[in-house]
C-alpha positions, 0 to 999 in steps of 0.5 A: 720620803724623798726630796729631789732625788735623795731619801730625806730620811735614809734608813729604817730608824730615821724614817721611824723617827720622822714618822713619830715626830711629825705625827705628834708635832704636825697635829694632823688629828683633833685628838689622839695624836700621841696615841696615833703616833705610837700606834703608827710607829708600831705598825711601821716597825711591825711591817719591817719585822721589828718591834720595841722593847720599851716600858709603856710608860717610857714610850708615852713619856717620850711622846708627851715630851715631844708634844711639849717640845718647842718648835722649831727651837727643840726640833733637832733635840727631839728628833735626836732623842727619838732616834737615840731611843729607837736605836736602843729599843728597836729589835728584830721580831725573833729577838723580841719573841725570845725576850718575851719568853725569857723570865730573866729579860729586862727592858732597857732604861730610857732617859726622858728629859725632866719636863716630860714627867 
């Protein structure tokens, strides 16, 4: 996404953050905005040879927290939380493949603010 001649969200993680946030908060669909945001994010990352190492419940809790955040008061907080989470869990596809086949692998612990759960 560009504004003027500048990239509004430079880099993969900021673009992924904006995609996830605006699909949830923009409410473009009557139903399923959180599910569509998660699916769209996974598709976007996959197209860029990336994937996520995150528990499904943590991923959903993040989406739920974003949906419940107050706009515009908590927009910056929500965007920062999404970006920090993605920086922690986004990996190259090769790393994810190794992770899947290593029984000693562990998922990173994600902290979502209390009102998400």
